[in-house]
C-alpha positions as CSV (number, residue, x, y, z in Angstrom):
1,M,63.7,74.5,5.2
2,R,66.7,73.0,4.1
3,R,69.1,71.9,6.6
4,S,72.7,70.7,6.4
5,P,73.7,66.7,6.3
6,I,74.2,64.9,9.3
7,T,78.0,64.2,8.4
8,P,79.6,61.6,10.7
9,L,83.2,61.8,11.8
10,S,85.7,60.1,9.5
11,A,86.5,56.8,10.4
12,T,90.4,57.5,10.5
13,A,89.4,60.3,12.9
14,A,87.1,58.5,15.1
15,A,89.9,55.6,15.0
16,A,92.6,57.9,15.8
17,L,90.4,59.5,18.9
18,L,89.6,56.1,20.2
19,T,93.6,55.4,20.0
20,S,94.4,58.4,21.9
21,L,91.8,58.2,24.8
22,A,92.1,54.7,25.5
23,A,95.8,55.3,25.7
24,L,95.4,58.4,28.4
25,S,92.7,56.1,30.0
26,A,95.5,53.6,30.7
27,C,96.9,55.0,33.4
28,T,97.5,52.9,36.4
29,E,98.9,53.1,39.9
30,D,102.1,51.7,39.1
31,A,102.1,55.1,36.6
32,P,100.5,57.9,38.2
33,E,102.0,60.7,36.1
34,Q,99.7,62.0,33.5
35,E,101.5,62.8,30.2
36,P,100.9,66.1,28.1
37,P,98.7,64.9,25.3
38,A,99.7,64.7,22.1
39,E,98.4,67.5,19.6
40,E,96.7,65.1,17.4
41,A,94.4,63.6,20.4
42,K,93.2,67.4,21.2
43,V,92.5,68.1,18.0
44,D,90.3,64.9,17.4
45,L,88.8,65.4,21.0
46,V,87.6,68.5,19.6
47,A,86.6,67.2,16.4
48,L,84.0,65.0,18.7
49,L,83.1,67.9,20.7
50,D,82.3,70.0,18.2
51,E,80.4,67.6,16.3
52,N,78.3,67.1,18.9
53,D,77.6,70.4,19.3
54,R,76.4,70.4,15.8
55,L,73.9,67.7,16.2
56,A,72.4,69.1,19.3
57,K,72.1,72.6,17.6
58,E,70.4,71.0,14.4
59,L,68.2,68.8,16.9
60,Y,66.8,71.8,18.9
61,E,66.5,73.9,15.6
62,I,64.1,70.6,14.1
63,E,61.8,71.0,17.6
64,P,59.7,73.7,16.3
65,E,59.1,72.0,13.0
66,I,57.7,68.8,14.6
67,T,55.6,70.7,16.6
68,R,54.5,72.6,13.7
69,V,53.6,69.8,11.7
70,C,51.2,68.5,14.8
71,L,49.3,71.6,14.8
72,E,48.7,71.8,11.2
73,N,47.6,68.0,11.2
74,Q,45.1,69.8,13.3
75,G,43.9,72.2,11.0
76,F,45.7,75.3,12.2
77,S,47.4,77.0,9.5
78,V,48.7,80.3,11.5
79,H,50.8,79.9,14.4
80,D,52.2,81.8,17.4
81,E,55.7,81.9,15.7
82,A,56.9,83.6,18.7
83,A,55.9,80.5,21.0
84,L,58.0,78.4,18.5
85,F,60.9,80.4,17.9
86,Q,64.0,78.9,20.0
87,V,67.2,80.7,20.2
88,M,70.2,78.3,21.5
89,V,74.1,79.5,20.7
90,I,76.4,76.5,20.7
91,G,80.2,76.4,20.1
92,V,80.3,80.2,21.3
93,D,82.4,80.7,24.3
94,E,82.8,76.6,24.7
95,A,84.8,76.1,27.8
96,G,87.4,73.0,27.7
97,P,89.3,72.0,24.7
98,Q,87.1,74.0,22.1
99,E,88.8,77.1,23.4
100,D,92.1,77.9,23.8
101,Y,91.8,79.8,26.7
102,Y,93.7,79.3,30.3
103,G,93.3,80.2,33.6
104,F,96.9,82.5,33.5
105,Q,95.2,85.2,30.7
106,N,92.8,86.3,33.3
107,W,96.4,88.2,35.1
108,L,99.3,87.1,33.0
109,P,99.7,89.5,30.3
110,E,101.6,88.5,27.0
111,T,105.3,90.2,26.6
112,A,104.3,91.7,23.3
113,T,102.0,93.9,25.2
114,A,102.6,94.4,28.5
115,A,104.3,97.8,28.5
116,E,101.6,99.6,26.4
117,W,98.5,97.6,28.1
118,G,99.7,96.3,31.5
119,F,97.1,94.0,32.7
120,G,94.5,96.1,31.2
121,Q,93.0,97.3,34.7
122,W,93.9,100.8,33.8
123,I,91.7,100.8,30.8
124,W,89.3,99.6,32.2
125,E,89.3,102.5,35.0
126,S,90.0,104.7,32.2
127,G,86.2,104.6,30.8
128,D,87.5,105.1,27.7
129,E,85.0,102.9,25.1
130,E,87.7,103.2,22.2
131,L,90.0,102.1,24.5
132,I,88.3,99.3,25.9
133,T,87.3,98.2,22.3
134,A,91.0,98.1,21.0
135,Y,92.2,96.6,24.2
136,N,89.3,93.8,23.4
137,E,90.3,93.3,20.1
138,I,93.7,92.8,20.9
139,Q,93.4,90.2,23.7
140,F,90.2,88.4,22.2
141,P,91.3,88.5,18.3
142,D,89.0,85.2,17.6
143,E,86.2,85.9,20.0
144,P,83.7,85.0,17.6
145,E,81.0,87.8,16.9
146,I,77.4,86.7,18.0
147,E,74.7,87.9,15.6
148,E,71.5,88.3,17.7
149,E,68.6,86.4,16.3
150,Q,65.4,88.9,15.2
151,P,62.5,87.4,16.3
152,P,60.4,86.2,13.6
153,D,57.0,87.9,12.4
154,N,54.1,87.5,14.4
155,S,51.7,89.7,13.0
156,A,49.4,87.0,11.2
157,F,48.7,85.4,14.7
158,E,48.2,88.6,16.5
159,A,45.8,89.3,14.0
160,L,43.5,86.4,15.1
161,D,40.9,86.8,17.7
162,A,41.1,86.0,21.2
163,E,39.2,82.7,21.0
164,E,41.2,81.3,18.3
165,Q,44.4,81.8,19.8
166,I,42.9,80.0,23.0
167,D,42.2,77.2,20.8
168,W,45.9,77.3,19.3
169,Y,47.6,77.6,22.6
170,T,45.2,74.6,23.5
171,A,46.2,72.3,21.0
172,F,49.8,73.7,21.5
173,M,50.3,73.0,25.3
174,G,47.5,71.1,26.4
175,E,44.5,72.4,29.2
176,E,46.4,72.1,32.4
177,K,49.0,74.3,31.1
178,M,46.6,77.0,29.7
179,A,45.1,76.7,33.0
180,Y,48.7,77.0,35.1
181,E,49.4,80.3,33.1
182,D,45.7,81.6,33.2
183,R,46.6,82.1,29.4
184,A,42.9,82.1,28.6
185,W,41.6,84.7,30.9
186,R,45.2,87.0,29.8
187,L,44.0,86.6,26.2
188,R,40.2,87.5,26.6
189,N,41.6,90.5,28.8
190,P,44.5,92.0,27.0
191,D,43.8,95.7,28.3
192,A,43.8,94.4,31.4
193,T,45.1,97.2,34.3
194,E,47.5,96.2,37.0
195,E,44.8,96.5,40.0
196,E,42.7,93.8,37.2
197,L,45.6,91.9,37.0
198,A,46.8,91.8,40.8
199,E,42.7,90.8,41.9
200,R,43.2,87.8,39.5
201,R,46.3,86.8,40.8
202,S,44.7,86.7,44.2
203,E,41.5,84.7,42.8
204,I,43.5,81.8,41.2
205,E,46.8,81.4,43.2
206,P,46.9,79.5,46.1
207,A,46.7,80.5,49.3
208,E,50.3,81.4,51.0
209,D,50.7,78.0,53.3
210,E,48.7,75.9,50.5
211,G,50.8,72.9,49.5
212,S,53.4,73.1,52.0
213,I,53.8,71.1,55.2
214,E,56.0,72.7,58.0
215,G,57.4,75.3,56.2
216,E,58.0,73.3,53.3
217,M,56.8,74.7,49.7
218,E,57.4,72.6,46.3
219,I,56.6,74.4,43.2
220,I,55.7,72.0,40.4
221,P,54.6,73.2,36.9
222,P,52.2,71.5,35.1
223,K,53.4,68.5,32.8
224,P,54.0,69.9,28.6
225,G,50.5,68.8,26.9
226,G,49.3,69.2,23.8
227,C,51.6,69.1,20.8
228,E,54.5,70.0,23.1
229,L,54.6,66.7,24.6
230,A,53.6,65.0,21.1
231,T,57.1,66.5,20.1
232,I,58.5,65.6,23.1
233,E,57.3,62.0,23.1
234,A,58.5,61.8,19.3
235,L,62.1,62.6,20.0
236,Y,63.0,62.0,23.6
237,G,60.4,60.0,25.0
238,E,58.5,60.4,28.2
239,P,59.2,63.8,29.9
240,Q,60.7,63.2,33.9
241,L,60.1,65.4,36.6
242,V,63.0,66.8,38.3
243,E,63.9,68.7,41.5
244,E,66.1,71.4,40.6
245,E,69.4,72.1,42.3
246,M,69.1,75.2,44.7
247,E,71.8,77.9,44.8
248,E,73.5,78.9,48.1
249,G,71.2,81.7,50.2
250,V,67.6,80.5,49.0
251,E,64.7,80.0,51.3
252,P,64.8,76.8,53.3
253,G,62.2,74.1,52.7
254,L,61.6,75.5,48.9
255,A,62.1,73.1,46.3
256,I,61.4,73.5,42.5
257,Y,60.8,71.2,39.9
258,T,60.9,70.8,36.3
259,W,59.9,68.7,33.3
260,K,63.7,67.5,32.0
261,Y,63.4,65.7,28.6
262,R,66.2,66.7,26.2
263,L,69.2,64.5,25.8
264,E,71.9,65.4,28.4
265,E,75.5,66.2,27.3
266,P,77.8,64.0,29.5
267,A,79.2,65.6,32.6
268,V,82.8,66.3,32.6
269,P,84.9,65.3,35.6
270,P,86.2,68.5,38.0
271,T,89.7,69.3,37.0
272,D,92.3,67.9,39.1
273,Q,93.7,71.1,40.3
274,A,96.4,69.0,42.8
275,F,97.9,67.2,39.2
276,I,98.1,70.6,37.8
277,D,99.8,72.3,40.9
278,A,102.2,69.2,41.2
279,E,103.0,69.5,37.5
280,T,103.7,73.4,37.5
281,R,105.2,73.5,41.2
282,D,108.7,74.3,39.9
283,V,107.9,76.6,37.6
284,T,105.4,78.2,40.0
285,D,108.1,78.8,42.4
286,A,110.9,79.9,39.7
287,F,108.3,82.5,38.5
288,L,107.3,83.7,42.1
289,T,111.4,84.3,42.9
290,C,111.9,85.7,39.7
291,I,109.3,88.5,40.2
292,T,110.3,89.2,43.5
293,E,113.8,89.6,41.8
294,R,112.5,92.2,39.8
295,G,110.9,94.1,42.7
296,F,107.6,93.1,42.8
297,G,107.7,90.5,45.9
298,G,104.9,89.4,48.1
299,W,102.4,87.7,45.8
300,E,101.2,84.1,46.6
301,F,99.0,81.5,43.9
302,Q,95.4,81.4,45.1
303,D,93.8,77.9,44.8
304,G,93.2,77.4,41.3
305,S,96.6,78.7,40.1
306,W,95.7,82.3,39.9
307,L,97.4,85.5,40.9
308,P,94.8,88.5,42.2
309,V,96.5,90.8,40.2
310,N,92.7,92.5,39.0
311,Q,92.0,92.8,42.9
312,Y,95.6,94.7,43.7
313,F,95.2,97.0,41.0
314,G,91.1,97.8,41.7
315,K,92.5,98.5,45.3
316,I,95.2,100.6,44.0
317,Y,92.9,102.4,41.4
318,Q,89.9,102.7,43.5
319,G,91.0,103.3,47.0
320,E,88.3,103.4,49.4
321,D,85.4,103.0,46.8
322,Y,86.9,99.7,45.7
323,E,84.1,97.0,46.3
324,P,85.3,93.1,46.2
325,F,83.4,91.2,44.0
326,D,80.6,88.8,45.5
327,G,79.1,86.3,43.7
328,P,78.2,82.2,44.1
329,G,81.4,80.0,44.3
330,Y,84.2,83.1,45.0
331,D,86.0,84.0,47.3
332,E,88.4,86.9,48.4
333,P,92.1,86.9,48.1
334,T,93.6,85.1,51.2
335,A,96.9,87.1,50.3
336,M,98.5,89.9,48.2
337,P,101.1,92.3,48.6
338,E,100.8,95.9,49.8
339,P,100.8,98.5,47.7
340,P,104.3,100.6,47.4
341,A,104.5,103.0,50.6
342,D,105.6,105.8,47.3
343,L,103.1,104.9,45.0
344,P,102.1,108.4,43.3
345,D,98.4,109.2,44.0
346,D,97.3,110.3,40.2
347,F,96.1,107.9,37.9
348,E,99.0,108.5,35.3
349,G,101.2,107.4,38.4
350,K,99.5,104.3,39.1
351,K,99.3,103.5,35.5
352,A,103.1,103.8,35.3
353,H,103.3,101.1,38.7
354,E,100.8,99.0,36.2
355,L,102.9,98.6,33.5
356,D,106.2,98.2,35.1
357,M,104.6,95.1,37.1
358,A,103.1,93.7,34.0
359,V,106.3,93.8,32.4
360,A,108.3,92.3,34.9
361,F,105.4,89.5,35.0
362,A,105.2,88.9,31.3
363,E,109.6,88.5,30.9
364,C,109.5,86.0,34.0
365,A,106.7,84.0,32.8
366,D,109.0,84.0,29.7
367,E,112.1,83.0,31.5
368,V,111.2,80.3,33.3
369,E,108.6,79.1,30.8
370,Y,105.5,79.4,33.1
371,R,102.6,79.5,30.0
372,E,103.9,76.3,28.7
373,A,103.9,74.1,31.7
374,F,100.8,75.2,33.1
375,I,98.9,74.5,29.4
376,A,101.2,71.0,29.0
377,A,99.3,70.1,32.8
378,S,95.8,71.6,32.1
379,D,95.8,70.0,28.5
380,A,97.0,66.6,30.1
381,D,94.7,66.8,32.7
382,E,91.6,67.7,30.9
383,Q,92.5,64.8,28.0
384,A,92.0,62.4,31.3
385,A,88.8,63.6,32.1
386,Y,87.4,63.3,28.9
387,A,89.1,59.7,28.5
388,A,87.1,58.9,31.6
389,I,84.0,60.0,29.7
390,E,84.9,58.6,26.0
391,T,81.9,56.1,26.0
392,D,79.6,58.4,27.0
393,L,80.2,61.1,24.6
394,Y,80.0,58.2,21.9
395,T,76.9,57.1,23.2
396,Y,75.4,60.7,23.1
397,Q,76.6,61.3,20.1
398,D,74.1,58.0,18.8
399,N,71.3,59.4,20.8
400,L,71.6,62.9,18.8
401,R,71.7,61.2,15.6
402,E,68.9,58.7,16.5
403,A,66.6,61.4,17.5
404,L,67.3,63.7,15.0
405,K,66.7,61.0,11.9
406,T,63.0,60.4,13.9
407,A,62.7,64.3,13.0
408,Q,63.9,64.0,9.7
409,D,61.3,61.5,9.1
410,L,58.4,62.5,10.9
411,L,59.0,65.5,8.6
412,Q,59.4,63.5,5.4
413,A,56.0,61.6,6.3
């Protein structure tokens, strides 16, 4: 299988990135202000992140080929292609500097589209699929289409008898993982009924309190084995058993572990919202004053520099049927204005209110240059955050290249 060559960043680009990031990271207590980054610095940063993504994707895609060679060295010529098949999309819907998308775009329309599309809420409420498609094309003109990868043809493996498949899986994942998944029994009993499956589970699953102490329970999967482990060790070294971070609402005392082995991209420091708020305070106040003078007062910015426009119109259009979004990390707005007392009850009247407000918001943003100020502050904060992990980003790239070279050497051997 032919693969694209590994092309490192040019020396000029790398040097420019080092210079620009170093300048940004040179802030001291005597000069706390973060200057908006030069466009060149952002371009170079995006080039670095894109290159890291490309290398990570290429490494991820080569893993099954290493496993395939391992299996073929043991005499297996037909493989479970579905087990080897991996899907990984990198570079699509990326957050951060690789995507020119800012939080205000969720609630602040462009002047050119406000009079026709409003905030987009009436379009979603209409349920008209053609309108929704047209609106999305306008709002996200550069959104890449994700082509769904088709699973490989697995007919040759499926034609093998159960014992041949069991031999392959044992070589692929090892005996411990085979037993954990009870895969041999399932392969020998492909037509088992729900009752038979339930009975089998009751036979092999531990008792409810087994392995738990004083209400605590640990779920620890078996370590990968066979050619799966050989691939991991060749590219990344020994896999590490790591406890997963649990989300809120998970049963107390439950601990879930997983085996980690792939190279992890350095974590970006969190957004410095206080800095962004300070940098945009004047234009934020000016924007609120402007929309109030246009007849749309009562708004307050929420933590994170956003206005709850969608929630406001959700209540207007849906009335008593409105259900607030309930998800991790989401809080309902702390404050938003009440709808006008004379707001019509019909859909067209509500839509007209939305269009009028959208025009006022868009024009006020133009007048006080709100978008420009927010973009400058966000970019400066983001550039400073990446400057803090500059060394880690290059180390990560070096490790990707080293693992990829190892993989290519193994395939060539």
